[in-house]
C-alpha positions in Angstrom: -34.3 -16.0 -1.2 -31.1 -18.2 -1.1 -28.8 -17.3 1.8 -25.2 -18.4 1.7 -23.8 -16.3 4.6 -23.2 -17.4 8.2 -26.8 -16.6 9.0 -28.0 -18.9 6.3 -25.9 -21.9 7.4 -28.5 -23.0 9.9 -31.2 -23.0 7.3 -29.2 -25.1 4.9 -28.2 -27.5 7.7 -31.9 -28.0 8.4 -32.5 -28.6 4.7 -29.7 -31.2 4.5 -31.2 -33.1 7.5 -34.7 -33.1 5.9 -33.2 -34.3 2.6 -31.3 -37.2 4.3 -34.5 -38.2 6.0 -36.4 -38.2 2.7 -33.7 -40.4 1.1 -33.8 -42.8 4.0 -37.6 -43.1 3.8 -37.4 -43.6 0.0 -34.7 -46.3 -0.2 -34.5 -48.1 3.2 -36.5 -51.2 4.2 -39.6 -50.6 6.2 -38.1 -51.8 9.5 -35.1 -49.5 9.1 -37.4 -46.6 8.2 -39.3 -47.2 11.4 -36.1 -47.3 13.5 -34.6 -44.2 11.9 -37.9 -42.4 12.1 -38.1 -43.2 15.8 -34.6 -42.0 16.4 -35.2 -38.9 14.4 -38.3 -37.9 16.3 -36.8 -38.9 19.7 -33.9 -36.6 18.9 -36.3 -33.8 18.0 -38.3 -34.4 21.1 -35.1 -34.3 23.3 -34.0 -31.1 21.6 -37.4 -29.5 22.0 -37.7 -30.5 25.7 -34.1 -29.2 26.3 -34.9 -25.9 24.6 -38.1 -25.5 26.6 -36.1 -26.3 29.8 -33.5 -23.6 29.0 -36.2 -21.1 28.2 -38.0 -22.0 31.4 -34.8 -21.5 33.4 -34.3 -18.2 31.8 -37.9 -17.1 32.5 -37.5 -17.9 36.2 -34.3 -16.0 36.7 -35.0 -13.0 38.9 -33.8 -9.7 37.5 -32.8 -6.7 39.7 -35.5 -4.0 39.7 -34.9 -1.5 36.9 -32.4 -3.5 35.0 -32.9 -2.7 31.3 -33.3 -5.4 28.6 -34.0 -8.1 31.1 -34.4 -10.9 28.6 -31.1 -10.2 27.0 -29.5 -10.3 30.4 -31.2 -13.6 31.1 -30.0 -15.1 27.8 -26.5 -13.8 28.5 -26.5 -15.7 31.8 -27.9 -18.9 30.2 -25.3 -18.9 27.5 -22.5 -18.6 30.1 -24.1 -21.3 32.2 -24.3 -23.7 29.3 -20.7 -23.1 28.2 -19.6 -23.5 31.8 -21.1 -27.0 32.0 -18.5 -28.1 29.5 -15.6 -26.3 31.3 -13.0 -23.8 30.2 -12.2 -25.5 26.9 -15.7 -24.7 25.5 -15.3 -21.0 26.4 -12.0 -20.9 24.5 -13.4 -22.8 21.5 -16.4 -20.4 21.3 -14.0 -17.4 21.5 -11.9 -18.6 18.6 -14.9 -18.6 16.3 -14.5 -14.8 16.0 -11.4 -15.2 13.8 -9.6 -15.0 11.6 -7.9 -11.7 12.5 -6.1 -9.3 10.2 -3.6 -8.7 13.1 -0.2 -10.3 13.3 -0.7 -12.6 16.3 2.2 -14.2 18.1 2.1 -16.5 21.2 5.4 -16.2 23.0 6.8 -15.5 26.5 8.0 -12.4 28.4 10.5 -13.4 31.0 9.0 -16.9 31.2 5.4 -15.7 31.3 3.1 -16.7 28.4 1.7 -13.8 26.4 -0.2 -13.2 23.2 0.9 -10.2 21.0 -1.4 -8.5 18.6 0.5 -6.2 16.1 -0.6 -4.2 13.1 -0.3 -6.1 9.8 1.9 -3.5 8.3 5.1 -2.1 9.9 5.6 1.6 10.1 8.5 3.9 10.8 6.8 5.6 13.7 6.6 3.9 17.1 3.2 2.5 18.1 1.2 2.9 21.3 0.3 -0.3 23.3 -2.2 -1.7 25.7 -1.3 -4.5 28.1 -4.4 -6.5 29.0 -5.0 -8.7 32.1 -8.1 -10.9 31.9 -10.6 -11.5 34.6 -12.1 -14.7 35.9 -11.7 -14.4 39.7 -8.0 -15.5 39.5 -9.2 -19.0 38.8 -10.6 -19.3 35.3 -10.6 -17.7 31.7 -7.5 -17.2 29.6 -6.1 -15.2 26.7 -8.1 -17.4 24.4 -11.4 -16.6 26.2 -10.7 -12.9 25.9 -9.4 -13.1 22.3 -12.6 -11.6 20.8 -12.1 -8.5 23.0 -8.3 -8.1 22.6 -8.5 -8.6 18.9 -11.3 -6.1 18.6 -9.2 -3.6 20.7 -6.1 -4.1 18.6 -8.1 -3.9 15.3 -10.3 -0.9 16.1 -7.6 1.3 17.5 -4.8 -0.1 15.3 -2.4 -0.5 18.2 -0.2 -3.2 19.7 -2.0 -5.3 22.4 -0.3 -7.6 24.9 -2.5 -10.2 26.6 -0.9 -11.9 29.5 -1.7 -15.5 30.4 -0.8 -15.5 34.0 -1.0 -18.5 36.3 -4.5 -19.2 37.8 -5.2 -20.0 41.4 -5.9 -23.6 40.3 -2.2 -23.8 39.5 -0.6 -21.6 42.1 -1.9 -19.4 44.9 -1.2 -15.7 45.6 1.1 -14.0 44.7 1.8 -16.1 41.6 -0.7 -14.2 39.4 0.5 -10.7 40.2 4.2 -11.9 40.1 3.6 -13.2 36.6 1.9 -10.0 35.5 4.6 -7.8 37.0 7.4 -9.8 35.4 5.8 -9.7 32.0 4.9 -6.0 32.1 8.4 -5.0 33.4 10.0 -7.1 30.7 7.8 -5.5 28.0 8.4 -1.9 29.2 12.2 -2.6 29.0 11.9 -4.1 25.5 9.3 -1.9 23.8 11.7 -1.0 21.0 11.7 -4.7 20.0 8.0 -4.3 19.1 8.2 -0.8 17.7 6.3 0.5 20.7 6.7 3.9 22.3 7.5 3.2 26.0 5.8 6.5 27.0 2.5 5.3 25.5 1.7 2.1 27.2 -1.6 1.6 29.1 -2.3 -1.3 31.4 -5.9 -2.6 31.6 -7.9 -5.3 33.3 -11.4 -6.3 34.1 -12.7 -7.8 37.4 -9.8 -9.8 38.9 -7.7 -8.5 36.0 -8.5 -5.0 37.3 -7.1 -6.1 40.6 -3.9 -7.2 38.9 -3.6 -4.1 36.8 -4.0 -1.9 39.8 -1.4 -4.0 41.8 1.1 -4.0 39.0 0.7 -0.2 38.5 1.4 0.4 42.2 4.4 -1.9 42.2 6.0 -0.3 39.1 5.3 3.3 40.3 5.8 3.1 44.0 8.2 0.3 44.7 11.9 1.5 44.7 13.1 -1.7 43.0 11.3 -0.7 39.8 12.4 3.0 39.7 14.4 2.5 36.5 11.5 0.9 34.7 9.7 3.1 32.1 6.4 4.2 33.7 2.9 3.4 32.5 0.9 6.1 30.7 -2.5 5.2 32.3 -4.3 2.4 34.1 -7.8 1.2 33.1 -9.8 -0.7 35.7 -13.1 -2.2 34.6 -15.3 -3.3 37.4 -12.3 -4.2 39.5 -12.2 -6.4 42.6 -9.9 -4.6 45.0 -10.5 -5.7 48.6 -11.4 -8.8 50.6 -12.2 -7.1 53.9 -15.8 -6.1 53.5 -18.3 -8.3 51.7 -21.3 -6.4 53.1 -21.1 -3.2 51.1 -24.3 -1.7 49.6 -23.7 -3.4 46.3 -23.1 -6.8 47.8 -26.3 -6.4 49.8 -28.4 -5.2 46.8 -27.3 -7.4 44.0 -25.3 -10.3 45.5 -27.9 -12.9 44.8 -28.8 -12.0 41.2 -27.5 -14.4 38.5 -28.7 -11.9 35.9 -26.2 -9.3 37.2 -23.6 -11.8 35.9 -21.5 -11.9 39.1 -22.8 -13.1 42.4 -21.5 -12.5 45.9 -20.7 -16.2 46.5 -18.6 -16.4 43.4 -16.5 -13.3 44.4 -16.0 -14.6 47.9 -15.1 -18.1 46.6 -12.6 -16.5 44.2 -10.9 -14.5 47.0 -10.7 -17.5 49.4 -9.4 -19.9 46.8 -6.8 -17.3 45.6 -5.6 -17.0 49.2 -5.9 -20.5 50.6 -6.5 -22.9 47.7 -9.8 -24.2 49.0 -13.4 -23.0 49.7 -13.3 -24.0 53.4 -13.5 -20.4 54.7 -16.1 -19.1 52.2 -18.9 -18.8 54.7 -16.6 -17.1 57.2 -15.5 -14.5 54.7 -19.0 -14.0 53.3 -20.3 -12.8 56.8 -17.2 -10.7 57.5 -16.2 -12.9 60.3 -12.6 -13.2 58.9 -11.7 -9.8 60.2 -11.5 -8.8 63.9 -13.3 -6.0 65.7 -10.0 -4.2 66.0 -9.4 -4.4 62.3 -12.9 -3.0 61.5 -12.2 -0.1 63.9 -8.7 0.7 62.4 -8.1 4.0 60.7 -7.4 2.3 57.4 -10.6 0.3 57.4 -12.7 3.3 58.5 -11.2 5.7 56.0 -11.0 3.5 53.0 -14.0 1.2 53.4 -16.5 3.5 55.1 -19.9 3.2 53.5 -20.0 7.0 53.9 -17.7 7.0 50.8 -20.6 5.6 48.7 -22.9 8.2 47.2 -26.3 8.2 48.8 -28.1 7.5 45.5 -26.6 4.0 45.7 -27.8 3.2 49.2 -31.2 1.9 48.3 -33.1 -1.0 49.8 -32.4 -3.7 50.7 -29.2 -2.0 51.9 -28.9 -1.7 55.6 -26.0 0.2 57.3 -23.9 -2.0 59.6 -25.3 -1.8 63.1 -22.2 -3.2 64.8 -18.6 -3.9 64.1 -17.9 -5.7 67.3 -17.6 -9.2 65.8 -15.0 -11.4 64.0 -12.5 -14.1 64.5 -9.3 -12.5 66.0 -7.2 -15.6 65.6 -8.2 -16.1 62.0 -7.6 -12.5 61.2 -4.1 -12.6 62.7 -3.2 -15.5 60.5 -4.3 -13.9 57.2 -4.0 -10.1 57.9 -0.6 -9.8 56.2 -2.2 -10.9 52.9 -5.5 -9.1 53.4 -3.6 -5.8 53.8 -1.0 -6.5 51.1 -1.6 -4.1 48.2 -0.4 -6.8 45.9 -3.4 -8.8 47.1 -5.8 -6.0 47.6 -4.7 -2.7 46.0 -7.3 -0.7 47.8 -5.7 -1.5 51.2 -2.3 0.2 50.6 -1.6 2.0 53.9 0.5 4.8 52.3 -0.1 7.5 49.7 -1.0 6.6 46.1 0.4 9.9 44.9 2.4 9.6 41.7 0.3 6.8 40.2 -0.6 7.3 36.5 -4.0 8.6 35.4 -6.8 6.2 36.0 -10.0 5.3 34.1 -12.3 3.4 36.3 -15.6 1.8 35.2 -18.3 0.9 37.6 -21.9 -0.4 37.0 -25.0 -0.1 39.2 -26.0 -3.7 39.1 -22.5 -5.1 39.9 -21.5 -6.4 43.3 -18.0 -5.0 42.8 -19.4 -1.5 42.1 -18.3 -0.1 45.5 -14.8 -1.4 45.2 -14.4 0.8 42.2 -16.0 3.8 44.0 -13.7 3.3 47.0 -10.7 3.4 44.8 -11.9 6.4 42.9 -12.2 8.3 46.2 -8.7 7.1 47.3 -7.0 8.1 44.1 -8.7 11.5 44.0 -7.8 12.3 47.6 -4.1 11.5 46.8 -4.1 13.8 43.8 -4.2 11.2 41.1 -6.2 12.2 38.0 -9.3 9.9 37.6 -11.9 9.5 35.0 -14.8 7.7 36.6 -17.3 6.3 34.2 -20.4 4.9 36.0 -23.1 3.0 34.1 -26.5 3.3 35.7 -27.9 0.6 33.5 -24.9 -1.7 33.6 -24.0 -5.2 34.9 -20.5 -6.6 35.7 -17.8 -6.1 33.0 -20.5 -5.6 30.2 -18.1 -3.6 28.0 -16.0 -6.8 27.7 -18.6 -9.6 27.7 -21.9 -8.0 26.6 -20.9 -5.5 23.9 -20.9 -7.8 20.8 -22.7 -10.9 19.6 -26.4 -11.9 19.5 -26.9 -11.0 23.2 -25.2 -7.6 23.2 -26.9 -5.0 25.4 -27.1 -1.3 24.6 -25.2 -0.4 27.8 -22.4 -2.7 26.9 -22.0 -1.4 23.4 -22.0 2.2 24.7 -19.5 1.4 27.5 -17.0 -0.2 25.0 -17.3 2.8 22.7 -16.4 5.2 25.6 -13.6 2.9 26.6 -12.0 2.8 23.2 -12.4 6.6 22.8 -10.5 7.2 26.1 -7.7 4.9 25.0 -7.4 6.5 21.6 -7.5 10.1 23.0 -5.0 9.2 25.8 -2.5 7.6 23.5 -2.6 10.6 21.2 -1.3 12.9 23.9 
């Protein structure tokens, strides 16, 4: 059967190549035929060897015990690794293939910060709800282009206004540039919602991974900082697999899944992201990775013991190879003194705020079993609940890092990712209706 759709394009491309080869063989001199034939078969051989190498790499990738759909997880990782070889631009080019959108899409600036606005194609008399989205990427990569497939899907499925913020990365400027950009853009938008026919009482902030950090930090600033008391308040905060603290890189999740590429995010990547966000180099990565960057006194402090105690993690998550810390009498006192202001700054690490979180808007927090950042999310759930903040905690026993964003569509979509995105969209829709 003749296929003219996108799926059939690969078939017809193959037919065109074969036809060209037949024409060359039919009309070219013998010497040219030999040369072209050799080039053709060498190209096929290189492609075949490369494909075999990729499959072999995927085959050898270890998978956490019990992780569902292991081959899809392996192929997800391989696709990201291949794209990563060509840098950020390929990620963005691949993302754009999901267009065109039926949304009205505008690239502009809010108070000097680049943003992308997704608006319904038809204007209405009634004001619209909105979601402000902060992308992940460890503060150092990804962009509004990379996350376009998700933000466009969000705007289209729920028929709402979506604002995607293109904050400065740590490769351009260190902390606090990213959260300052996000705060400026969100505050400006909340003060100008009428310009976009948006109801200022129905604005949700959302972010995944490092974006979850920024979403939590901006929420705390706007809600708890007196300088923003005149700014309209956010309706809710959605934190998807957020990275919220840089004090303890030896939590149960880091111990259990920190070495698995197939969990999408490795411990060394998270540590490097924090260190580069703070210092601009990877020089202290090993020190942070072994928790030597905090002093014994810091580890014994009330804040550390109350907020980061492994007792806050449900017992069902403390499975081997997790081992409870046997001692906290170690660390570099001088190093800690030089960086503790940042490590304890809630704009850097929202989990480490030393006063009450009472008054923050409702939170929807997503965690996944096979995610090294799982325990950051659980710690924050416990903190918010203890301070009287309404929390919807959605845990995915069969999930990997940020799967509702990156593993919910396309050829390598996993069931858990699809389900997680459906739950996420349902929460947004129900919350913005009330």
